[in-house]
Structures are given as structure tokens and as C-alpha cells.
N, C-alpha and C positions, 0 to 999 in steps of 0.2 A: 437521352443522357443516361438514365438508369440501365437501359438495355445494354448500351455500350459498356457501362461500368461492370455489369455482371458477366458479360461475355469475356471481359479481360480477366475477371476472377477465374472463370472456368478454364481459360487458356493457361493461366498461371498454375492452377492445380494439375492440369494435364502435363505441363512441363515438369512439375515437381514429381508427379507419378513416374514419368519416364526416367528421371534422375534416380529415384529410389529403385526402380526396376534394374537399372544399369549396375548399381552397386549391390543388388540384393544377394547374389551368390557369395561375394566376398564378405558382406556384412554378417550374414547368418553363420558363416564358417568361422570368422575371426572375432566377431563381437563389435568391433568399431573400425572406422576408417582412419588409418594412420598415414600421414605424409611427412616423412622425416620425424622430427620431434613434435610435430603438430598432430592433434587428434581432432577429427571432424565428426560431429554427431548431428546428422539431419533427423528430423522427427516430424510426425504429423499426429494430430489429435482430433477427435470428433466428440461433441457433447450434444445430446438431444435433451431438451429441458421443457417440461410442462410447468408453466407459471400461471397460477389462478388470479393474479392481480398485477399485471405487467406495468401499470402506472403507479403502483403504491398508493392507491386511492382509498378514501374512506367509504365512498358510495360509488355506485355504478362500476363495480369491479369488472375488469375485462381480462379474459384468459387467452393464452396463446401457446403454441408449441414453437420453441426457438431452437434453430439449428446453428451450431458454432463449429467451424472448421479452423484449426490452428496449425498451419505449417510453421516449422522453426528450423533454425540451424545454429549450432554452437561450434566455435573453433577455439581450442585451448592449446597452449604450449606446455609440453610435459617437461618439468624440471625436477631433478632428483633432490635438490636442496630445498628444505621447507621454507616457505615464505617468499619464494621466487615463482611467479606465475604470470600468465597472460591469458585473458579470456575475452572473446568478442562474440556477440550473438545477435540474432534478430528473430522475432516472431510476430505474426499478425493474426488477430482474431477476425474471421470473416463471419458476420452474424446475419442470419436471415430468419425473419419472423414468418410463420406460415400464413397467418391471417392479416397481419398489420405490417405490410411490406414497407410502409413509410418509415418504420422504425429501424430498418436495416442499416447497419453501419460497419465500419472497420476500426480496429484498434491496433496501431503500429507500436511495437515495443523493442527498439534496438538498445543494446547496452555494450559497454566496454569496461574491463577491469584489469588491473595489473598490480603486482607487488614485487618489491626488491628488498632483500635482506642480506646484509654484509656479515662476514665473520666477526667483526668487532662490535656487533650489536645494534648498528644503525639499520632502520627499516623505513620503507615508504610504501604506502598503498594508495591507490587512486581508483575511483569508479565513477561512471556516468550512466544514468538511466534516463531514457526519453520515452514519453508517451504522447501519442496523438490519437484522440478518440472522439466519438459522438455518442457515447453510451448514456443511458438514462439513470445511472446509479448514483449520481451526485459526486461532489468533490470530497476531499478528506474532511472538510468542515460542514458536510451535509447540504451544500448549496445545490439546488435544482434536482433533488431526489425525485425520480419519476418523470422527469422531462429530458428528452433527448437534447443534449447540449454539446456543441462542438468546442473543443478546447485542446490545449497541449500543456504539458508541464515537463520540466527537466530538473534532475537532481544531480549535481556534480559535487564530489567529496574527495578531499585529499587528507591523509593522515600520515604524519611523520613521527617516528619514535626512536627511543634509544634505551636498550637494555644494558644495565651496568651492575657490577658487583654480583652478578648472577642472581640477584634478589629483587632489584628495583627496576622500574621502567618509567619513563616520562613520555607522554604523547601530546602532540599538538594537532589540532584538527581545524579544517576550514570546509564549510559546506555552503553551496549556493543552491537555492530552490527558486524556480520561476514558474509562474502559471499565467497563461494568457487565454482569453476567450475570443470566439469568432464574432459573435453578435454584439452590436453596440449596447444593447440592453443589459448584457452580462459583464461589460468591461469594467464596471465599478469594483468587481472582484479580482481584477488583475493584481498580482502581488509578487514581490521579490523579497526573499529572505536571505540575509547574509549572516552566517553563523560561525562564531569562533569559539573554540573550546580547548581546555588544557586538563590533563589527567595525570595523576601520580599513582603508580601501582606498587604494591608490595606482594611478592610471591610467597605464599604459604607452603605450597607444594608444587610439583611439576605441572599440575593442571589447574591449580586454584590460586587466584589473586584477589586481594581486596584493594579498593581504590577510592580516591576522592576526585571529584570532577567539578569544574566550573565552566559554564557555557553562557555566552551572550548572543542574543539574536536581535538583529535590527530588521524589522519588517516594514516595507514600503508599499503602499497601494499606488502603483505607478499612474494608472489612468485617473484616479481620484485627484492626485496632485496636478495632473494635466488639465483638470477642469471638466471631466466627463459628467454627463447628466446622471441623476439617480435613475433607478429602474423604472420609475413612472414618468420620466421625462418632465418633471415639475420644476426642478432646480438643479444647479450644477455643484459638484464638489469643488474644492480648491485645496491648495497646499496649506491653508489655515484651518481647514475643517476635516481633512483626511484622517483615516483611522490608523495612520502610521504609529508604530509602537516599538518598545524595547523590552526584551525579556532577559532577566538574569536568573539562571538556574544553578542550584548548588546540590550536588549528589554525593551520597555515600553508597558504595556498591561492592559487589563481588562478581568476578568473572570465572566461569568454569569452561575450560577447553574441552573439545570433543574427545571421547575415548574413555571417560569415566562414567560413574553412575549419574552424575549431574552434568549438564551442559547448558550454555547460555549465560545470561546476565541477570543479576538482581540489582536494581537501582531505585533508591528512594531518596527524596530530597524536598527542597523548598524552592519556590519560584515566585518572582514578582513581575508584574506587567505594568509598564509606565507608558502612557500615551504622549506623543510629541505635541499634540495640540490640546487646547483647553475646551473648545466647543465643537460639537459635530455639525453636520449639515443642517439639522433642525434647531440648532441653538442649545442643545442639551449639553451639560457638562460631562466631559470624560472623567471617569473615576478610576484611578489606579487600583490594582487588585493584587493580592498575594494569596498563595495557597500551597498546601503540600502537593507534591507531584511524584510521579512514578513512571519508570520505563523498564518493566520487568518481563522478560520472556525466558523461561527456564524449563528444562525437561528433566525428568527423573526416570532412569531405566530401572523400573521395579524388578523385572525379570528379563531374561534374554529376549522374550517375545512381547513384553509389555512395556509400553512407554506412556508416562503420564506427563502432561504439559500444563503449565500455568502461564497465563498472559494477564498482566496487570499494567494498565496504562492510565495516566492522569495528567492532563495538560490544559493550558489556557489557549483557546483558539479564537481566531477572528470570526465574528458572527456572519452567518449567511443571510441575515435579515437586517435591514437598516434601523429597526426599532430597538436594537440592542447593540452595544459596541463589541461584545465578546461573550464567550461562554466557557464554562469548565466542562471538559469532556472526560468522563471516567468510564473505563472498560475493565471488566473482570471476566475472564474466560478460563474454562477448564476443559481439557480434552484427553481422551484415552485412545491409544492405538494398540491393537492386539493382533498379532499374527496367529492364524489358526492353521490347522493341518490342511494338506492337499492344496497348497498355493493360495489359500484364502486368507483374507485379513478383514478386520472389523474396526470401525472407528465410531466414536460417540463424543459429542461436545455440546456445551451449553455456554451462553454468553449473555452478560447484562451490560448495557450501555446506558449512562445517564448524561443528558445534555442539560446543564443548568445555566440559563442565560443571566447575564449581569447587566445592571443599569438599564432596565427596560424603560420604554417611554412612560412618562408620568401618567398615572391613572389606570394603567393596564395591570392585569393580574400577573402574579409571578409566573414566568414562563419556563417550563422544564419538561423534558420528555424522558421516558424510560423505554428502551428498546430491548426486547427479549428474543433470543435466538436459541433454538434447539435443533441439532442436526445429527445425523448418523448415516452410516453406509457400509457397504461391503465392497471389498476389492478382490480381484482374482488375477493372478499372474499366469496368463496363458503360455507365454514364453518369457525368457529373460528380457526380451526386447519389446514385448507386447503385453499391455495390462488393460483390464476392464474394470469399471466401477459402477455401482448403483447407489445413489445417494438421495436423501430426503432432508429438506430444511423447512422449518416453520419460523416465521419472524412476525413479531407483534410490536407496534409502536403505540404507546399510550401517553396522553398529555396530562399535565398537572392540573389543568383547569379547563372548563368547558369552552372558554374563549378560543382554545386552540384545537378543538376536536377535529377540525377540517384536515389537520396534519396526521391524524391517526390512521393506521392501516394494519391489516393482517395479510400475510402472504404464505402460501404453500408452494414449494418447489420440489418437483420430483425429476431427477436427471439420470441419464445413462451415458457413460463415457467410455471411450476407447482411445488408447494412446500407444503409439509405436515410436521407439527411439532406436535408430539404427547405428 
């Protein structure tokens, strides 16, 4: 089975190579492949990574060299009017471990996006991103970090807006997020989020707006409601014990359009989480929570070749463990990108993440983790279409109490990458 699978991969890469070779002379001369008003950008990337702790384990660390090949293709419609666009693309990560071949997997990532803007100020944007993977890096809420876990998730989002009086704008947004797991032992984490939001913008300059935003999220644990067993197969969830919840988020923010010194968004606010049920699967009472929240990703162009970026995120997430109903996830990151002479570039970044669990099982110590990451690297533009990189990353996870030491780990990753976009 595995042999047939990787023979198929090799045949696919061979076909991809033939396609690239066919277009090579035109690509290198013209830069991109154009078909009428459409632009096609095929690409391929390779990353070789040495990881000294591939299972994110505290003890008995195991290292390996991991090969990743990523063919991709993007198709976009070229429209001269700003706000009108169409993009569709697909990429797949083909991962092969040198010594632990049972960890080999593929990650499929198709997407589609479009936008329409009329002369009278009405606009519509839509996007859908799909991921099917078996990676060991865990979900966005830290579930199954270090374990190869088959799953898929899909995010679909639609935003409709109206610019009026050249100074104001109103936006309405709907987003659907769904995640599903392959193994029955993981299905208790199956979840669907339905998100509605409304924002009101006031334009201060051509590239800067301030806004207020309200957002409501209804989260449903689908398999829990259907009566799936817990991860230990001791008892089953039900619609009366599931971790279903509602989030109400209120933000004040500023948006900076690309082209100026600042770009991105600053969002700070307040959020509350209310559970639909009173008791969980073990008879513990669900406790509603509230906290300050943040969704900030902003960059500052200090100089022509120097970019400084800040990432501040804080939100309430569903717990990856049954002994707590949720946790507050806080992330603070700072990065620097510097273009050097002779086609060289340099990047340096640091990040701190805190996972503070809420309403733990009675009698257990307070559960929290701090995750520290430091990374840096060099980039080299061999040609406009071909880039290389050398990067290093150190990550350390520390627990708040010795009861949770088994979840601690340290990881060093050194990687070499090569990316071609035709």
C-alpha cells in the first residue's frame, strides 16, 4: 500500500517536472504565464529539516531528517479595478521522514477567493480554505501535539460592505469553520463554529480607518452531541453534557491599508464565553468566563529595507483535554525582516505563548503552559523566480506545576529550503 502510494507521488512529481520544463523558456523570459486576463503561477518548493525531538517529548527524544516537497499552482484573474479579483489555487505537502517512515504524510491545501466592488461603494468578498492532513503538530487548540493525527478542516468566509459619504463603511461578515477527525478516539473534538460579525468604520486618511466590531460565535461539538465516547472509551457524551458554547466579542480597532508605513490591523476588546449546558461528562459544572481579547497583526516599515512586525493574539479556546472545559490562549510575537546587499535578507523573531486552563478538575493543580520560541534565518534570491533559505528555530514548553511535566519539551529545528515560482 505504502509502496503504491509513493510510486504515485513520484509519478506526480515527474509529470509536474515535465510541465515546468515545457513552460520554462517562456516563463524565464516573461516572468509569468498569462492566458488572456488570467495569470497562472506554478511553483515547487523543497525543505530539508533536522528536528531533534520529532514527537515533542519530554524524555526519550528522537531526532530525524524530514524532507518536504510542495508543488503548487495558483490561478488569478487580472482586473484593473481595485477590489475586483478572483484567485484559485492548490498545494500539497509531501513529507517523508528519513528514519521514521511511519510518520510520512501528505497535507492537501486547496483554496478559492473572490472580490467584487461596484462604483457606488458596495463590495463583496468570499474565501474558502480547506486542509486535509495527518501531521503531528496538533490543532489550533493544541490537541494531539506530537501525535500523527488524520483530520480535515474547512474555513468559509463571506464579507459584504458598503462605503458611503467617502468617509464611512459598514461591513457584515459570516464565517463557518468545521473540523473533523478520522479516528473514533479523536471524534469528541469534532467541532463546527458559526460566526456572525458587524463592523462600522470611520476613515481618518486614505489608508487608515478606526472601527468598532461585534462578533458572535456559536460553537457545536457535533460528535459529542451525537453521543460519541470519551477518549478513554469509559462513558459517552450527550447533547446535555457537550462543550457547546457561545462567544460574544466586542472590539475597538484600527486598520492600515498596504502602501504606508503601517499595515495590518490593531484590535483590542472584551469577550465572554457562555456554555449551553450546566454539567460536563464527569458531572462538573461549566463556568462561564470573560476576559480581555486581542487580534492584532501589524507591520511597521521602519526603513525601505527594514520591516518590524507585531503579533498579539488573545482568545478563549476549547480545551484539548477533558479535565478542563476551555483555556485562554495568549500570544505575543515580534519579528524583524531586513533586506541586505547582494540579494541577501535576514529575519529574526521571538514569540511567547501562554495557555491558561479554566475550571480544571477538582483537586488538581492549576494547569498552565508557557511556550517560548526563538527563530532566525537567512534568505537568498538566486533569481527573481528562485529563492533559498536557511533557518533555525528553538521551542521550549514549560508547565506551571510538576503534575504536568510530562507535557514539557524542548525542540531544535534547522532547515534548508528552496522555492521556485514560475
